[in-house]
LODRENVO-145489 format. One record per residue: y, z, x of N, C-alpha, C in turn. Coordinates in pm, whole numbers, plus 50000, padded with zeros to 5 digits. Layout:
LODRENVO-145489
YZXYZXYZX...
END
This chain:
LODRENVO-145489
473255513941609473265525241662472435530441759472785538541851472075541641950470755551441878469665555741895468395566041860468325576041994468715587541918468545599642017466965601842019466515602442182465405605142207465045613242319464355625842279463685638142401462225640942373461985644142441460525650242464460255668742527459475667942477458905680942465457985684242523458175691142622456935691742807456225707142742455225705042766454215723242686452915717242815452485725542899451325727942975450735711243030449945708342969448595695243018449165683042910449675692442767450115681542705449995690142534450395679142443450195692642289448995695042275447755689942311446675684542284445805697042389445115706742307444445719342338443805715542455442835700142444442345700342544442565688842654443865686742627444175676942715444425678042861444055692742914443765694643091442145689543090441495687643042440205684443062440245667143070441315656943061441025644143004441085637843141440835625543167440915618243306442545618343304442975617643454444065619043495444985629643433444455635943395445115646643368445435663143505446495666643520446775673443659446245690043662444885693643614445315712143551445705719243674444845713043799445195722543939446905720943968447735713643916449245714343970450155721543876449805726743704450265727743632451385742543672450865747443782451705761843823452555759343965452785743243908453775739644077455015732844007455865732744093457515728544041457305711244043456315706744150456195690044182455835685344062454625690343982453865684943851455065688643776456305693843698457245697143650458085684843667458555684443818459295672443850458975662443845457565658143848457345645543826457965637743671457405651543617457695650243462458555641543416459545651043459460955651443403461495638843448461605636343594461735620843685461095610643590459845609343534459755604543455460425600843347460975615143252461495611643109463195606543173463485608543307465095602643328464705586943379463625580043400463455569343437463785561743318463155568243216463175562043064464155562943010465525573343052466675574743027467335578842849465905586442863465755599642735466395611642724467175610142659468435623842623468345631842676467175639142655466775655042754464955657242700464925666742751463235674242760463635690742761462575692642669462455706042666461125712042733461625724342770460265732542802459815745342690458665743842664458275755642596457915772542680458115776642588457795789442690457565805142536456995809942601456625823742518456375839242570456235844942469456185861442568454775864142555454005858142555452425860042516451835848342582450825849342590449565837542663449995831542518448925816742558448975805242431447475809542344447645808942249446325813842124446565800542008445055801742002444945795941860445365806041719445475811541746446145824241607447335829941649448155824641491449265827041516450155843141552449315847841486449675861841511448855872341604448235867041701447245876941781446765869441915446495874241989445775865442108444285865042067443365854642118442255847642126441875848542190440605848142214439115847442317438875832942396439395825342347439175813642400439405807842531438795807742625438695805342813438665785142826438665778242726438695764942786439865755242717441235769242678442455756742672443035766742785444565758642796445125765242908445715775642845445765786042953446605798542938447325804943029448825807043008449105809043149450305798043158451795802843182453205791943246453825796343316454825786843375456045792543412456835796243326458075802743372459175803443298459635793143311460215791843147460965777743145462055775443193463085790143215464495782743238464485779643406463595787543493463005788243649462765772843612461815768143563461215752943614462845747343579463465745643467464385739043451465495743743585466055754243624466775751943715465975744343864464565744643852463955741744009464335724743970464205719443870464085703143848465215700543859466375704043836467895702443800468475694943926468595703144035468815694544178468085677044198467005678744166465935666544165466655656544037467205657843980467695648143849468905647343854469845638443773470735635843794471225634543655470935631343545471535627443437470395632343299469545635043284468395638343161468815655943117469165657543016469155670742975468315679742994468225693443052467115704243046467595714742958466675713342860466655725142732465705736242780465505744742810464365754442803464315765642671462995768742643463075780042578463375794142577463625803542548463595817242534464175826242430462985838942452462945844742287464045854442277463905856442158465835864942171465135875642041463965881242076463215892641995463245907742066463445900142221462815909042363463655911242443464385893742449464855895342617466465897242546467295902542649468625905842650469275892442651470115892542531471165878742548471905877942679472495890742762472865890442842472495885942968471235886942987470495878143051470405864143023469945860942935470315844942896471375839342908472845844342854473855840842900473825832443035473815844543124473645837243258472885830543298471775833043269470505820743286470975806943266471305806543108471465789843114473045781843162474095795143154474885792843190475125789943361474265798943449473565790643579473375776443552472365776243478471635761543456472435745443469473605751143385474325745143354475625740343480475515752943514476535749743639475605738343754474095745043806473205737343874473155725143871472945721143686472535708543676473625700143613475535709543669476365696243627476935692843516476315699843383476675700143245475425692643180474415696043209473315693443106471655702043096472785711443095471905721843036471895723742863470995729442809470595732542703469785747742624469575752842582468835766042533468195759942369466865765642393466535768542219465945779942214466885788842142466115806742093465065803542029464475813342070462905813341947462705826041932462555831741826462095841241789460595849941791460565859441823458915865541878458525877341777457485874841678457105884241571456065885241549454915887941733454135890241722453675908941798452925915441699452665925041763452255924741928451535916941987450995914942118452245916242244453485909442179454445906542209455245914842239455405920542158456395934242120455665946942248454195944342232453685958442316453895953042492454435942542487455075941742712455885947742695456845955342575458155957442631458155975942584456945976742496457795994442431458505994042398459545991042346460285994642267460455999642120459915991642043459845990441892458405985541908458035985441769456885985041706456795971441572456345960741596455915950141497454825949941408455235948841250453965949641190453345934341219452175928541155451405915541189452195909541061452865894541069453325889941003452145885540949451915882440809450745871240679451215858240645450335853540757451395838840729450265830640601449435842340541448955832340397449605829540268451035842340288451405842340157453205841740195453565830740247454615832740279456135835240133455905835140052456785839139964456895851139919455755856539956455585874239956457275878039980457495886139935458925892439969458865900040116457975902540119457515915440246457805909340377457195894240401457435883140499458865881240473459375873040375460695870140364461635875040440461215891640438462145901040502461865901140596460805903840664460275905340800461435889340899461035879140859461825865740870463155868640890463745873740801465065871940755465835885540860464625896940901464845902541002465345892841167464145887541161463705884841318464875876041335465805865841234466175854741234467655861341254467805874741183469255879141173469515887341306468615887441398468815892641538469275884241617468075872741564468435858041672469945854641688470465850541555471755846641515472215859641555472455872441574473605878141696473205874841793471875870941838472055869442016472365860042040472555847141922473145835841991474975836142012475175842641895476395848241915477365853142015476375863842075476885871942182476005863742290475525852742311475645843542414476705835442413476905833342304478495817842282479335825942335479935841342287480765850042347481305846242495479685853942508479605857742696480445843342766479635831342717479845817442776481405815242762482685821342674483705819142656484205831842740483805843042816484415851342808485145848542995484945838243027485435836543145486985821443109487995825143102488395810043087488375796143176488305784243161488295773543256489005776043404490125779443351490385779443473491035796643538490005809643517490045820243543489605820843700489075808343768488735809543957490125807043982490775811144065491755810244140491745804744256490825813444363490285805144504491715807044609492485813144583493855813144650493855818844788492925817444864493265822044976494425826845042495585823545045496925831045064496845841045033497165843444872497345855144823496105864544832495035860644833493405868344838492985867144679493735865644605493265865144466492195853044441490805853444429489785844144354489475842544231489315854144123489735852644012491125855343936491735854943852492705857743758492305865043666492505879343648491335891943565491885893743415492955882743408493665883843272493255871343202492195863943283491485850743194489915853943242489535866343209488785874343203488265880743101487565877642987487945884142858486625893542799486865905442794485925916142719485315908742561484165908642510483775902142401483725910242310483275925642333483245935742221482995936442122481375926142157480705925342025479765937841941479795936241834478765951241799478565949641640477065947441646475975939041529475205948841529474505947541425473185956741410472545956141485472065945541593470915945841686471525946441865472855941941892473085943642025475095948342011475275957142079476695963742128476995958242282477535945042289477865945042380479655942142467479935946342561481155947042622481345932242664480765925642787481265915442856482275925742975482685911442985482755901243032481035896243082481255880143156479525874443176480255880543281479465880543458479055878243551479275858743607479055854643510479105836643560480075827343495480745822743569482185812543528481515805643406482615803643316482245794243166481185778743238480145775443161479815768743202480285751543130479825739943243481025730543285480955721043130480115723943018480215721742929480855728442823481245742542850481965752042743480735758842644480255753342617479395757942559478075749942574476765751642631475145745842669475285743242494474175733342505473715726142357472665738242320472955740042185471885752342158471065746042015469625745842050468535739741934467955747741928466985743841775466555753241695465325742841676464175752841662463115745941571462635752041428463125743941324462955752141166462265741841107461385748740987460855745940905460735745340784461695752740741461825761240555463245762440596463665769440442465085772740390465795783940504465005792740522465455806740617465935801540773465205791540856465395789040972466345778140937466485768140817467405759540823468905763440821469065777040784470065786040768470405792040909469595792740948469065798641104470335787341189469625779141160470355765541260471565763441216472195764641074473175759541076474385771641116473605783341131474775789541162475275791641309473855787841418473815790041527473545777541646473175767741572472885754341635473695745341654473275735441724473825724941768473045710541736471875713941785470715702441749469335709741660468895705841510467925710941488466515703941491465575704541528464125698941540463155699541393462985693541320462575694641177461065686641170460315690041113458835683341144458485676941002459225668740958458705658840837457015650640818456825645640747455315641440725455305626240720456595622540632456715606340592458135603140611458655593240585460305589340567460685592340440460105598640301460405605040203460555619140264459595623140285459665637140323460715644440451460925632540517462455633140629463455634940542463895626440424464735625640363465395635340270464295643440229464285657840144464375668940272464135664040393464385675640521465865673940492466195663640549467675661640588468755665740496467765666640343468815672440245468865684940218467875692340272468125708840266468665713040418468495702540517469685708140621470935708140566471445696140537472745697340497473005707840365471995709140293471975722340154472705733540263471985736940372471955752540401472995754840543473615743540562475335740940641475875743640528475975739740385476945745440268476535758740245475625763240219475005776840181475855784840284476015781240413476175793240548477285791340566478175778240505479835777240540479765769340730479005763740758479225762340886480815754640883480755758241023481805750241053482005741341187482715733741186482525721841296481645717641311481325704241425480505693441393478945696841300478355688841206477195689541140475975689241277474765695041211473925696241298473245681541333473255678541429472015664841517470805671741457470075663441352468395666841323467925657241381467075661941449465605657141480464455659541465463815645541451462325647841381461285652541507460055656741506459475668141561458355655841586457275649141611456415642441594455515643641765453955649541685453015646241843452665632641853452465625741932452405613742029451275610442114450485600342058449445594442113449155579842136450015574142214450255558042218449665553942311448645544642273448165531142331448145521642250448135506542356447805495242307446205492242259445635499142164444365500542116443615506942204443555518842150442175529842168443255541542133444205549342069444825560342080443815567842026443735565041863442955576141758441575577041853440815568841905439455571141960439865577942052440845579042181441105591242237441355606042164442165604242133442295613942014440965623641972440455613841912439105616141923437995623141993438065618842123437545620342232437835641642277438885640542290440255651342294439685660942175439485660042087438985668141926437725669641957436715660742009435355665742056435345676942156436035676842215435795684142369436855700642322437545700842223438065711142187437515719842080436435710742039435365714941883435965712941784437155710341768438005706341653439015697541623439545691241516440175679341456441535687541499442685684941595443945690141618444795688641509445235699241517446425694841378447605705941427448635702541386449935703341447450945708441312452135714341338453105715541221453865702541252453995692341324454535680541305453755670741316454285660441218453285646941211452405642441331451575641441308450635636041413450395620441435450925611841528450635594841541450335590541641448815585641583448085575741669448605560441677448755557641773448585540941773449635533541879450355524041861451315516341967451915517641998452855516242111454745517042113455065512342038454775499942003455275493441915455115496241722454335503341671453965510441568454835522941565455005528541723455505541941683457005538341654457385528741704459025521441740459435516141584458675507941529458845508641389458685521041288458065530641298457765541641219459715547141270459935549841344461195556241403462375549141359462175538741365463685529441307463325530941145462275533641076462185534040915462515548540938462055555840960462535572440939464025572640976464635569741029466115571941108466985566140954466725558640911467535555840831467225567640654466215575240719466575591940606467445599440661468285593740766469525602740774469185612340935467865608540966467405617041074468925612541248469015614841318470005611641468469015609941539467765617641562466945613241673465745619741666464435617241762463515625741730463115631541904462065643241862461575652341988460255643941966459475638842057458385633042109457665647042157456375651342090455485660242182454495650742252454495649342362453265639442411451535649142389450915636442352449925648042369448355652042465449285639542531448635640642685449125640442782449805648142881450565643742979449745640843141449975629243229451655622943200451075609943100450195608543081449755594542998450615592842892450525601542814451495597642674452985597942692453705608642804454965602242868454965595542942454275586742995454595571743059454255565242936453665557542824453375553642766455115554442683455855566342635456825567142542458315561142671458005562142800458955555242850459095544342889457995537942914457355524142988456935517042838456465522442747455975511642584457115519742515457295525842460458105529042354459665524042388460185533242482461665522942519461815513342520461355504742580461615488942583461205483142449460255487142363460245483842234461735487442129462335497942182463265505242100464845496042145464345493342293465705487842348465575471442267464085463742307464505451942197465165453042058465125463842057465335463241848467095466441843467525467642011468735473841968469485487341966468355494841978468595509541948468215517042040468095513642184468475523442291469105517242374469375529342433470655525342569469715519142640470865512942700469885499142871470445514043037471615522542986472035532243106472265544443045472675556343129473305571043062474515567843070475455573442949476875561242996478105576542965477125587542977477695598943037477165611843137477545620043191476765633343287476125639043207477135648743092476935658843049476415655742914475675665642881474755666542734474935666042575476425674642589476825674042482477765659842458478045656042527478925638442540477765634742485476695634542559475145621642557475445617642363475245633942326474885632042141476755635342072477425628342125478805630542058479325646442057479305652142068479145666342041480845668542137481455672042137482765676542171482795685842251483395689142371483255704342444484195711142395484035724442338484345734442252485745736242302486755740042230487565753542329487305765642335487855772342405487655783742490488495798542380487225804242280488325812042161489015819642184488795825842377489315835442416491035828242446490825820242498492205809342529492945811142439492065802842313492705799642235493765816042139493005823742146493805835542094494475839442210494825837242336495765844942398497215831742409
END
C-alpha cells in the first residue's frame, strides 16, 4: 500500500534558527522564486502535497502574545497568494494554504481556494485555523478576545473558549463548502448564439444562518474542478478531533511514538462516531519535524539550538537521523492505522532535499511509495471521491 507523504513549508524551516544555517536563503524568503524552488523540489520527489503556514500576527515564541525577539524570522507572505503563484509553475503536486477562520470572512476564503483550484487544475486544498490571540483580534477591531490560559487546559473557561473558536470555524467551513456548491458543474453555458453565459437556474443561494455568519450566496467563482477542494486541519485533543470529524477530509495529528499513534487514531475514530460523521473516514496524517542526514543530523540540530539559545521543542515528534531510519519509523507507525505523514523540514532547503532524494528512495525501495503520479487531482490521489453537488441533487 502506497504511503501518503506531504511537507509543511514555513519560512526558512521549522527550527527558529534555520535562517542562520549554511545554505539557507533568508534574503529570498519574501520572493515567489524561493517558494517556487521549494515546491518544485517537493514535486520532483512525487510528494502528495505541500502546506503553507500562515497567521494573522508575527511569529512568536509565546502562545498568546507577541515577543520581542529580533533573532528569529518575523513576517511572511500570504499563503493563498504563494500557492496561487506557484500553481502555474507546477503540474501535479497539491497546494494547501492556511487561512484563519476567526477574523477572515468565509466568502473571501471560498473564492480564494476555488480560484486556486481552477488555476492549479484541481490541486487545491485548505487548512482552516482558529486564532485566539488578543493581538490578532486587535488588527480588526470588531471584537475583543480574552487571553487563553494554556497552563490549565482542563479549566472549564479554557474549554468553553476553545469550543467557541472551533464552533465558529466549523460554521466557516460549512459556509465555504456550500459556496463551492452554489454553482452547479454545468452552470456555465457560454452560448454565443443566444448570448447566455450562465444558466441562472444552476446558481443557488446558500441562505446560511448560524451563530457566527449569515451568508446569502451564491459565490462569484464557478464550482472548483474537484467539486470540494481538500479540507485539512491540525488537531491535538478531543475538541479539535471533533472539529476535524465535522469539517475536514484530512487531519494532522502529533503522536510521540507508535503506541501513541495507535491511541490517537482511536481517538479520531471515536470523534467521528461522536459527531455522526457521514461520508469517507478522515485520512489521518502524523506530523513530524525532521532533521535528516547520513551522520550528523543531531549535531546539526544542536548547532541550531546553540544559535537560538535553547533546545528546540515542538508540538510534534522531532526526528533526527538518517533517511533510512526515518523510513523505518514511518513504516512502523503506519501499522498503527495512519494513512500518511506530513513532515516539517527543520531547515530549508536542506531537509526538504533530504526528504525527496533520501527518504523517498528508501520508501520506494520498500515498495511503499509511488514511482509516478497516478492522478492529476488532489482528492483522487488520496482516494477521495468527487462529491456530488448538494444543490444539484436537491433540484
